[in-house]
MIDOSE-1310 file (N, C-alpha, C; in nm, 2 decimals, decimal comma, always signed):
residues 241
mela	+0,08/-0,12/+0,00/+0,00/+0,00/+0,00/+0,09/+0,12/+0,00; +0,05/+0,22/-0,08/+0,13/+0,35/-0,09/+0,12/+0,42/+0,04; +0,24/+0,48/+0,08/+0,24/+0,56/+0,21/+0,16/+0,68/+0,19; +0,07/+0,71/+0,28/-0,02/+0,82/+0,27/+0,05/+0,95/+0,29
tcpt	-0,01/+1,06/+0,24/+0,04/+1,19/+0,26/+0,01/+1,24/+0,41; +0,11/+1,31/+0,47/+0,08/+1,36/+0,60/-0,03/+1,45/+0,60; -0,13/+1,44/+0,69/-0,25/+1,52/+0,69/-0,22/+1,67/+0,72; -0,12/+1,69/+0,80/-0,08/+1,83/+0,83/+0,07/+1,84/+0,81
pvsa	+0,12/+1,87/+0,68/+0,26/+1,87/+0,65/+0,34/+1,96/+0,74; +0,45/+1,91/+0,78/+0,55/+1,99/+0,86/+0,69/+1,96/+0,82; +0,78/+2,05/+0,84/+0,92/+2,02/+0,81/+0,99/+1,96/+0,92; +1,10/+1,89/+0,89/+1,18/+1,83/+1,00/+1,23/+1,94/+1,09
paea	+1,22/+1,92/+1,22/+1,26/+2,02/+1,31/+1,41/+2,02/+1,34; +1,46/+2,13/+1,38/+1,60/+2,14/+1,42/+1,62/+2,08/+1,56; +1,51/+2,10/+1,64/+1,52/+2,05/+1,78/+1,48/+1,91/+1,78; +1,52/+1,84/+1,90/+1,49/+1,70/+1,91/+1,37/+1,67/+2,00
lrlk	+1,29/+1,77/+2,02/+1,17/+1,76/+2,11/+1,06/+1,84/+2,05; +0,94/+1,78/+2,03/+0,82/+1,85/+1,99/+0,72/+1,83/+2,10; +0,66/+1,94/+2,15/+0,56/+1,94/+2,26/+0,42/+1,97/+2,21; +0,33/+1,87/+2,24/+0,19/+1,90/+2,23/+0,15/+1,93/+2,09
dsla	+0,21/+1,88/+1,98/+0,15/+1,88/+1,85/+0,02/+1,81/+1,86; -0,08/+1,86/+1,78/-0,21/+1,79/+1,79/-0,25/+1,73/+1,65; -0,29/+1,60/+1,67/-0,35/+1,53/+1,55/-0,50/+1,51/+1,57; -0,56/+1,59/+1,66/-0,70/+1,58/+1,69/-0,79/+1,59/+1,57
atiy	-0,76/+1,68/+1,48/-0,85/+1,70/+1,36/-0,84/+1,58/+1,27; -0,72/+1,51/+1,26/-0,71/+1,40/+1,18/-0,78/+1,27/+1,24; -0,78/+1,27/+1,37/-0,85/+1,16/+1,44/-1,00/+1,17/+1,43; -1,05/+1,29/+1,44/-1,20/+1,31/+1,43/-1,25/+1,28/+1,29
tfda	-1,16/+1,30/+1,19/-1,20/+1,27/+1,05/-1,17/+1,13/+1,00; -1,11/+1,05/+1,09/-1,08/+0,92/+1,05/-1,21/+0,84/+1,03; -1,22/+0,76/+0,93/-1,35/+0,71/+0,89/-1,41/+0,61/+0,99; -1,32/+0,55/+1,07/-1,37/+0,45/+1,17/-1,34/+0,50/+1,31
yprl	-1,36/+0,64/+1,33/-1,32/+0,70/+1,46/-1,39/+0,63/+1,58; -1,53/+0,61/+1,58/-1,59/+0,55/+1,69/-1,53/+0,41/+1,72; -1,51/+0,33/+1,62/-1,45/+0,19/+1,64/-1,31/+0,20/+1,69; -1,23/+0,30/+1,64/-1,10/+0,32/+1,69/-1,09/+0,34/+1,84
lgsf	-1,18/+0,43/+1,89/-1,18/+0,46/+2,04/-1,23/+0,34/+2,11; -1,33/+0,27/+2,05/-1,39/+0,15/+2,11/-1,29/+0,03/+2,12; -1,19/+0,03/+2,03/-1,09/-0,08/+2,04/-1,01/-0,08/+2,17; -1,00/+0,03/+2,24/-0,93/+0,03/+2,37/-1,01/-0,05/+2,47
nhlr	-1,14/-0,07/+2,45/-1,22/-0,15/+2,54/-1,19/-0,30/+2,53; -1,11/-0,34/+2,43/-1,09/-0,48/+2,40/-0,95/-0,52/+2,41; -0,87/-0,44/+2,48/-0,73/-0,48/+2,50/-0,72/-0,58/+2,61; -0,62/-0,67/+2,60/-0,59/-0,78/+2,69/-0,50/-0,72/+2,81
edpy	-0,52/-0,78/+2,92/-0,43/-0,75/+3,04/-0,29/-0,78/+3,00; -0,20/-0,69/+3,04/-0,05/-0,71/+3,02/-0,01/-0,82/+3,11; +0,04/-0,94/+3,06/+0,08/-1,05/+3,14/+0,22/-1,04/+3,20; +0,29/-0,93/+3,17/+0,43/-0,91/+3,22/+0,44/-0,82/+3,33
lkpg	+0,33/-0,78/+3,40/+0,34/-0,70/+3,52/+0,39/-0,79/+3,63; +0,43/-0,72/+3,74/+0,47/-0,79/+3,86/+0,35/-0,87/+3,92; +0,38/-0,98/+3,99/+0,27/-1,06/+4,05/+0,17/-0,97/+4,13; +0,04/-0,99/+4,11/-0,05/-0,92/+4,19/-0,09/-0,78/+4,13
esfr	-0,02/-0,73/+4,03/-0,04/-0,60/+3,97/-0,13/-0,62/+3,85; -0,22/-0,52/+3,83/-0,31/-0,52/+3,72/-0,36/-0,38/+3,69; -0,27/-0,31/+3,61/-0,31/-0,17/+3,58/-0,28/-0,14/+3,43; -0,24/-0,23/+3,35/-0,21/-0,21/+3,21/-0,27/-0,31/+3,12
qrrf	-0,33/-0,26/+3,01/-0,38/-0,35/+2,90/-0,32/-0,30/+2,78; -0,29/-0,40/+2,68/-0,20/-0,37/+2,58/-0,22/-0,45/+2,45; -0,19/-0,39/+2,33/-0,16/-0,46/+2,21/-0,03/-0,40/+2,15; +0,03/-0,48/+2,06/+0,16/-0,43/+2,00/+0,17/-0,48/+1,86
srch	+0,22/-0,40/+1,77/+0,26/-0,44/+1,64/+0,38/-0,37/+1,59; +0,45/-0,43/+1,50/+0,57/-0,37/+1,44/+0,56/-0,36/+1,29; +0,62/-0,26/+1,23/+0,62/-0,24/+1,09/+0,75/-0,18/+1,04; +0,78/-0,20/+0,91/+0,88/-0,14/+0,84/+0,82/-0,03/+0,75
vdpw	+0,88/+0,08/+0,73/+0,83/+0,19/+0,65/+0,94/+0,23/+0,55; +0,90/+0,24/+0,43/+0,99/+0,30/+0,33/+0,91/+0,40/+0,24; +0,97/+0,46/+0,14/+0,90/+0,57/+0,07/+0,77/+0,51/+0,00; +0,76/+0,38/-0,02/+0,65/+0,33/-0,10/+0,54/+0,26/-0,02
evtf	+0,58/+0,21/+0,09/+0,47/+0,13/+0,17/+0,51/+0,11/+0,31; +0,41/+0,07/+0,39/+0,42/+0,03/+0,53/+0,39/-0,12/+0,54; +0,49/-0,19/+0,59/+0,47/-0,34/+0,59/+0,46/-0,38/+0,74; +0,35/-0,44/+0,78/+0,33/-0,48/+0,92/+0,38/-0,63/+0,93
hrvn	+0,44/-0,66/+1,04/+0,49/-0,79/+1,07/+0,37/-0,87/+1,12; +0,35/-0,99/+1,08/+0,24/-1,08/+1,13/+0,30/-1,19/+1,21; +0,43/-1,21/+1,21/+0,50/-1,31/+1,29/+0,62/-1,25/+1,36; +0,68/-1,32/+1,45/+0,80/-1,27/+1,52/+0,77/-1,13/+1,58
nvfy	+0,66/-1,11/+1,64/+0,61/-0,98/+1,69/+0,65/-0,97/+1,84; +0,78/-0,97/+1,86/+0,84/-0,97/+2,00/+0,88/-0,83/+2,03; +0,85/-0,78/+2,15/+0,91/-0,66/+2,20/+1,01/-0,69/+2,31; +1,13/-0,65/+2,29/+1,24/-0,68/+2,39/+1,32/-0,56/+2,42
qssd	+1,34/-0,54/+2,55/+1,44/-0,44/+2,60/+1,53/-0,51/+2,71; +1,65/-0,48/+2,71/+1,74/-0,54/+2,81/+1,71/-0,49/+2,95; +1,75/-0,56/+3,05/+1,72/-0,52/+3,19/+1,80/-0,39/+3,22; +1,90/-0,36/+3,15/+1,97/-0,23/+3,17/+1,89/-0,12/+3,13
ingy	+1,81/-0,14/+3,03/+1,72/-0,03/+2,98/+1,59/-0,02/+3,06; +1,53/-0,14/+3,09/+1,40/-0,14/+3,16/+1,42/-0,23/+3,28; +1,43/-0,17/+3,40/+1,45/-0,24/+3,52/+1,33/-0,31/+3,57; +1,21/-0,28/+3,51/+1,08/-0,34/+3,56/+1,05/-0,47/+3,48
sggi	+1,06/-0,46/+3,35/+1,02/-0,58/+3,27/+1,12/-0,61/+3,16; +1,24/-0,56/+3,18/+1,35/-0,58/+3,08/+1,40/-0,73/+3,09; +1,47/-0,77/+2,98/+1,53/-0,91/+2,98/+1,42/-1,01/+2,95; +1,30/-0,97/+2,91/+1,19/-1,07/+2,88/+1,15/-1,05/+2,74
rref	+1,13/-1,16/+2,66/+1,08/-1,15/+2,53/+0,93/-1,14/+2,54; +0,87/-1,02/+2,53/+0,73/-1,00/+2,55/+0,65/-1,00/+2,42; +0,55/-1,08/+2,42/+0,46/-1,09/+2,30/+0,32/-1,06/+2,34; +0,26/-0,98/+2,25/+0,12/-0,93/+2,28/+0,03/-0,96/+2,16
elld	-0,10/-0,95/+2,17/-0,19/-0,95/+2,06/-0,15/-0,84/+1,96; -0,17/-0,86/+1,83/-0,15/-0,76/+1,74/-0,26/-0,65/+1,74; -0,23/-0,53/+1,70/-0,33/-0,43/+1,68/-0,44/-0,49/+1,59; -0,57/-0,45/+1,62/-0,67/-0,49/+1,53/-0,67/-0,41/+1,40
tvaq	-0,75/-0,44/+1,30/-0,73/-0,38/+1,17/-0,77/-0,23/+1,18; -0,86/-0,19/+1,26/-0,89/-0,05/+1,27/-0,78/+0,04/+1,33; -0,72/-0,01/+1,44/-0,61/+0,06/+1,50/-0,49/+0,06/+1,40; -0,46/-0,05/+1,34/-0,35/-0,06/+1,24/-0,37/+0,04/+1,13
hfcq	-0,49/+0,05/+1,07/-0,52/+0,14/+0,96/-0,51/+0,28/+1,00; -0,55/+0,32/+1,13/-0,54/+0,45/+1,18/-0,39/+0,49/+1,19; -0,31/+0,41/+1,25/-0,17/+0,44/+1,26/-0,10/+0,45/+1,13; -0,13/+0,36/+1,04/-0,07/+0,37/+0,90/-0,11/+0,49/+0,83
ervi	-0,24/+0,53/+0,84/-0,29/+0,64/+0,75/-0,27/+0,78/+0,81; -0,27/+0,79/+0,95/-0,28/+0,92/+1,01/-0,15/+0,95/+1,09; -0,08/+0,85/+1,15/+0,03/+0,89/+1,24/+0,16/+0,86/+1,18; +0,18/+0,75/+1,11/+0,31/+0,71/+1,06/+0,36/+0,82/+0,95
pylm	+0,27/+0,87/+0,86/+0,31/+0,98/+0,77/+0,36/+1,10/+0,85; +0,29/+1,13/+0,96/+0,33/+1,25/+1,04/+0,47/+1,22/+1,09; +0,50/+1,11/+1,15/+0,63/+1,08/+1,21/+0,74/+1,08/+1,11; +0,72/+1,02/+0,99/+0,82/+1,01/+0,89/+0,85/+1,15/+0,84
qtlg	+0,75/+1,23/+0,81/+0,78/+1,37/+0,76/+0,84/+1,46/+0,86; +0,79/+1,45/+0,99/+0,84/+1,54/+1,09/+0,99/+1,50/+1,12; +1,02/+1,37/+1,13/+1,15/+1,33/+1,16/+1,25/+1,33/+1,04; +1,19/+1,35/+0,92/+1,27/+1,36/+0,80/+1,33/+1,22/+0,76
lkya	+1,26/+1,12/+0,79/+1,31/+0,98/+0,76/+1,25/+0,92/+0,63; +1,33/+0,84/+0,57/+1,28/+0,76/+0,45/+1,25/+0,62/+0,48; +1,33/+0,56/+0,58/+1,32/+0,42/+0,61/+1,32/+0,41/+0,76; +1,24/+0,33/+0,82/+1,23/+0,32/+0,96/+1,16/+0,19/+1,00
eigi	+1,20/+0,14/+1,12/+1,12/+0,04/+1,19/+1,05/+0,10/+1,30; +0,92/+0,08/+1,31/+0,83/+0,15/+1,41/+0,75/+0,04/+1,49; +0,76/+0,05/+1,62/+0,68/-0,03/+1,71/+0,56/+0,05/+1,75; +0,44/-0,01/+1,76/+0,32/+0,06/+1,80/+0,26/-0,01/+1,92
hqir	+0,25/+0,06/+2,03/+0,19/+0,01/+2,15/+0,06/+0,08/+2,17; -0,05/+0,00/+2,18/-0,18/+0,05/+2,21/-0,20/+0,02/+2,36; -0,22/+0,12/+2,44/-0,21/+0,09/+2,59/-0,33/+0,16/+2,66; -0,39/+0,09/+2,75/-0,48/+0,16/+2,85/-0,42/+0,13/+2,99
itas	-0,40/+0,24/+3,06/-0,36/+0,23/+3,20/-0,49/+0,26/+3,29; -0,52/+0,17/+3,38/-0,64/+0,18/+3,46/-0,60/+0,21/+3,61; -0,70/+0,27/+3,67/-0,69/+0,31/+3,82/-0,82/+0,29/+3,88; -0,82/+0,26/+4,01/-0,95/+0,25/+4,09/-0,92/+0,30/+4,23
dqav	-1,03/+0,30/+4,31/-1,01/+0,35/+4,45/-0,91/+0,26/+4,53; -0,90/+0,13/+4,48/-0,81/+0,04/+4,55/-0,67/+0,03/+4,48; -0,66/+0,08/+4,36/-0,53/+0,05/+4,28/-0,49/+0,17/+4,20; -0,36/+0,21/+4,22/-0,30/+0,32/+4,14/-0,26/+0,27/+4,01
gypa	-0,27/+0,35/+3,91/-0,23/+0,31/+3,77/-0,09/+0,37/+3,74; +0,00/+0,29/+3,69/+0,14/+0,34/+3,67/+0,17/+0,33/+3,52; +0,16/+0,45/+3,45/+0,20/+0,45/+3,31/+0,35/+0,41/+3,29; +0,44/+0,44/+3,38/+0,58/+0,42/+3,37/+0,63/+0,35/+3,49
pegi	+0,60/+0,22/+3,52/+0,64/+0,16/+3,64/+0,79/+0,15/+3,65; +0,86/+0,16/+3,54/+1,01/+0,15/+3,55/+1,07/+0,28/+3,60; +0,99/+0,39/+3,62/+1,05/+0,52/+3,66/+1,10/+0,60/+3,55; +1,19/+0,70/+3,58/+1,25/+0,78/+3,47/+1,34/+0,69/+3,39
hqdg	+1,33/+0,70/+3,26/+1,40/+0,61/+3,17/+1,41/+0,65/+3,03; +1,50/+0,58/+2,96/+1,50/+0,58/+2,81/+1,46/+0,44/+2,76; +1,41/+0,43/+2,64/+1,36/+0,30/+2,59/+1,46/+0,23/+2,50; +1,57/+0,30/+2,46/+1,66/+0,23/+2,37/+1,63/+0,24/+2,23
fdyi	+1,56/+0,34/+2,18/+1,53/+0,36/+2,04/+1,58/+0,50/+2,00; +1,56/+0,53/+1,87/+1,60/+0,66/+1,82/+1,50/+0,77/+1,87; +1,37/+0,74/+1,85/+1,27/+0,84/+1,88/+1,15/+0,77/+1,95; +1,09/+0,85/+2,03/+0,96/+0,81/+2,10/+0,85/+0,91/+2,07
ctlc	+0,73/+0,86/+2,04/+0,62/+0,95/+2,03/+0,50/+0,89/+2,11; +0,44/+0,97/+2,20/+0,33/+0,93/+2,28/+0,21/+1,02/+2,24; +0,10/+0,95/+2,20/-0,02/+1,02/+2,15/-0,14/+0,98/+2,24; -0,20/+1,09/+2,30/-0,31/+1,07/+2,39/-0,44/+1,04/+2,31
mgkq	-0,51/+0,93/+2,34/-0,64/+0,90/+2,27/-0,76/+0,92/+2,36; -0,74/+0,95/+2,48/-0,85/+0,97/+2,57/-0,82/+0,95/+2,72; -0,89/+1,02/+2,81/-0,88/+1,00/+2,95/-1,02/+1,00/+3,01; -1,04/+0,92/+3,11/-1,17/+0,92/+3,18/-1,15/+0,92/+3,33
nitg	-1,20/+1,02/+3,40/-1,21/+1,02/+3,55/-1,07/+0,99/+3,61; -0,97/+1,07/+3,57/-0,84/+1,05/+3,63/-0,78/+1,18/+3,66; -0,69/+1,18/+3,76/-0,59/+1,29/+3,78/-0,45/+1,23/+3,78; -0,35/+1,31/+3,75/-0,22/+1,26/+3,73/-0,19/+1,23/+3,59
gnsv	-0,09/+1,15/+3,56/-0,06/+1,12/+3,42/+0,01/+1,23/+3,35; +0,10/+1,31/+3,42/+0,18/+1,41/+3,36/+0,29/+1,35/+3,28; +0,31/+1,39/+3,16/+0,42/+1,34/+3,08/+0,54/+1,44/+3,10; +0,65/+1,38/+3,15/+0,77/+1,45/+3,19/+0,89/+1,41/+3,11
vlkg	+0,96/+1,51/+3,05/+1,08/+1,49/+2,97/+1,19/+1,56/+3,04; +1,31/+1,49/+3,05/+1,42/+1,54/+3,11/+1,55/+1,54/+3,02; +1,63/+1,65/+3,03/+1,76/+1,65/+2,97/+1,86/+1,65/+3,08; +1,93/+1,54/+3,10/+2,01/+1,52/+3,21/+1,92/+1,51/+3,33
savv	+1,94/+1,59/+3,43/+1,85/+1,59/+3,55/+1,75/+1,71/+3,55; +1,76/+1,79/+3,44/+1,67/+1,90/+3,43/+1,54/+1,87/+3,36; +1,43/+1,91/+3,42/+1,30/+1,89/+3,36/+1,28/+1,99/+3,25; +1,26/+1,95/+3,12/+1,24/+2,04/+3,01/+1,09/+2,04/+2,97
adeq	+1,01/+1,94/+3,01/+0,87/+1,94/+2,98/+0,79/+1,87/+3,09; +0,68/+1,92/+3,13/+0,59/+1,86/+3,23/+0,45/+1,89/+3,18; +0,39/+1,80/+3,10/+0,27/+1,83/+3,03/+0,16/+1,74/+3,06; +0,04/+1,79/+3,06/-0,08/+1,71/+3,06/-0,13/+1,70/+2,91
lgfg	-0,12/+1,58/+2,85/-0,16/+1,57/+2,71/-0,31/+1,56/+2,71; -0,38/+1,64/+2,62/-0,52/+1,62/+2,59/-0,54/+1,54/+2,48; -0,67/+1,51/+2,44/-0,71/+1,43/+2,33/-0,64/+1,47/+2,20; -0,57/+1,38/+2,14/-0,50/+1,41/+2,01/-0,37/+1,48/+2,02
elll	-0,33/+1,51/+2,14/-0,20/+1,58/+2,16/-0,09/+1,47/+2,18; +0,03/+1,51/+2,14/+0,15/+1,42/+2,14/+0,27/+1,48/+2,19; +0,36/+1,40/+2,23/+0,50/+1,44/+2,26/+0,59/+1,35/+2,16; +0,69/+1,42/+2,10/+0,78/+1,35/+2,01/+0,92/+1,39/+2,05
fddr	+1,01/+1,30/+2,08/+1,14/+1,34/+2,12/+1,25/+1,23/+2,09; +1,37/+1,28/+2,09/+1,49/+1,19/+2,06/+1,52/+1,11/+2,19; +1,50/+0,98/+2,18/+1,52/+0,90/+2,30/+1,67/+0,89/+2,34; +1,75/+0,92/+2,25/+1,90/+0,92/+2,28/+1,94/+1,04/+2,36
eyrh	+1,86/+1,15/+2,35/+1,90/+1,28/+2,41/+1,82/+1,30/+2,54; +1,70/+1,24/+2,55/+1,62/+1,27/+2,67/+1,58/+1,15/+2,74; +1,55/+1,17/+2,87/+1,48/+1,06/+2,95/+1,33/+1,11/+2,97; +1,25/+1,01/+3,00/+1,11/+1,05/+3,02/+1,04/+0,97/+3,13
yvsp	+0,92/+1,01/+3,17/+0,85/+0,95/+3,28/+0,70/+1,00/+3,27; +0,61/+0,92/+3,32/+0,47/+0,96/+3,33/+0,43/+0,94/+3,47; +0,37/+1,04/+3,54/+0,33/+1,02/+3,68/+0,21/+0,93/+3,69; +0,20/+0,86/+3,81/+0,08/+0,77/+3,83/-0,05/+0,84/+3,82
ivpl	-0,15/+0,76/+3,79/-0,29/+0,81/+3,78/-0,37/+0,75/+3,89; -0,47/+0,83/+3,94/-0,57/+0,78/+4,04/-0,71/+0,84/+3,99; -0,82/+0,78/+4,04/-0,95/+0,84/+4,00/-0,97/+0,98/+4,05; -1,02/+1,07/+3,97/-1,06/+1,20/+4,01/-1,17/+1,20/+4,11
lpgh	-1,27/+1,12/+4,07/-1,39/+1,10/+4,16/-1,39/+0,95/+4,19; -1,45/+0,91/+4,30/-1,45/+0,77/+4,35/-1,50/+0,68/+4,23; -1,43/+0,57/+4,22/-1,47/+0,47/+4,11/-1,35/+0,43/+4,03; -1,37/+0,42/+3,90/-1,26/+0,37/+3,81/-1,22/+0,48/+3,71
ghrd	-1,10/+0,48/+3,66/-1,06/+0,57/+3,56/-0,96/+0,50/+3,47; -0,93/+0,57/+3,35/-0,83/+0,51/+3,26/-0,77/+0,62/+3,18; -0,65/+0,59/+3,12/-0,58/+0,68/+3,03/-0,54/+0,59/+2,90; -0,58/+0,63/+2,78/-0,56/+0,56/+2,66/-0,46/+0,63/+2,58
mfvf	-0,36/+0,55/+2,53/-0,24/+0,61/+2,46/-0,20/+0,51/+2,34; -0,14/+0,57/+2,24/-0,06/+0,50/+2,15/+0,08/+0,55/+2,17; +0,18/+0,46/+2,18/+0,32/+0,49/+2,20/+0,39/+0,43/+2,08; +0,47/+0,51/+2,01/+0,55/+0,47/+1,89/+0,70/+0,47/+1,92
tvnq	+0,76/+0,36/+1,89/+0,91/+0,36/+1,90/+0,96/+0,36/+1,76; +1,06/+0,45/+1,73/+1,11/+0,46/+1,59/+1,26/+0,45/+1,59; +1,30/+0,36/+1,50/+1,44/+0,34/+1,47/+1,46/+0,37/+1,32; +1,56/+0,46/+1,29/+1,59/+0,49/+1,15/+1,66/+0,37/+1,09
lgpg	+1,63/+0,34/+0,97/+1,70/+0,23/+0,89/+1,76/+0,28/+0,77; +1,85/+0,20/+0,71/+1,91/+0,23/+0,58/+1,82/+0,17/+0,47; +1,85/+0,20/+0,34/+1,76/+0,15/+0,23/+1,74/+0,00/+0,23; +1,84/-0,08/+0,28/+1,83/-0,22/+0,28/+1,78/-0,27/+0,41
resl	+1,71/-0,19/+0,49/+1,65/-0,22/+0,62/+1,76/-0,25/+0,72; +1,88/-0,21/+0,69/+1,99/-0,23/+0,79/+1,98/-0,12/+0,90; +2,02/-0,16/+1,02/+2,01/-0,07/+1,13/+2,12/+0,04/+1,12; +2,10/+0,16/+1,15/+2,20/+0,27/+1,15/+2,25/+0,29/+1,29
rtps	+2,21/+0,21/+1,39/+2,26/+0,22/+1,52/+2,40/+0,16/+1,54; +2,48/+0,21/+1,63/+2,61/+0,16/+1,65/+2,60/+0,03/+1,72; +2,70/-0,06/+1,72/+2,69/-0,19/+1,79/+2,66/-0,17/+1,94; +2,72/-0,07/+2,00/+2,69/-0,05/+2,15/+2,55/-0,01/+2,17
etaq	+2,49/+0,07/+2,08/+2,35/+0,11/+2,10/+2,26/-0,01/+2,08; +2,29/-0,10/+1,98/+2,21/-0,22/+1,95/+2,22/-0,31/+2,07; +2,33/-0,33/+2,13/+2,35/-0,42/+2,24/+2,27/-0,38/+2,36; +2,24/-0,25/+2,38/+2,16/-0,20/+2,49/+2,01/-0,23/+2,48
r	+1,97/-0,26/+2,36/+1,82/-0,28/+2,35/+1,77/-0,41/+2,41
């Protein structure tokens, strides 16, 4: 399938951090918008949380992108980070259900073109995490249980798809030990940053009013590739993943 045109063309930024760009208009005009939001109601529990914990539901897909097409992997759909990168669930080959066709189509049509054009990339490997973090009167929700961290990729993009009855969930970006962003993302807003230059964190969520609440997100991990799909990362960078 031909790579779609970015709905809101932008030039590649000189900075390595973009704050609160909005894709809300392109989400609202997506032809399966109600089904897209509803797909978050059908995510499976993340089986890789610590024993007794239940605050994250998730699907995951990977794709290769070149100037002509987006190719989604249907097999070998493993997400892996070393324990040096992720002290909470690193060192585990994690496998999740693939994105459903609606979520995949949305990401391919509306988000991936934005990422490729904004970052000025021609070839990339992109991981797509569809995530719901839940909270209740009895249980806090942890969007980043590993704490302040880097994920071991070239770029990270977090896109807010909805929040219900929560407080917290601040997206924090740090340069060294200095906080350079502390943002509440609204519907359709995103953060996009160079994972090699910045660390990041999301504060816990709790219900605003008694009961249950949740925070729905897409998280994109982006690695630049060469024309032959070869990695452009150094051997030391690759070993850390």
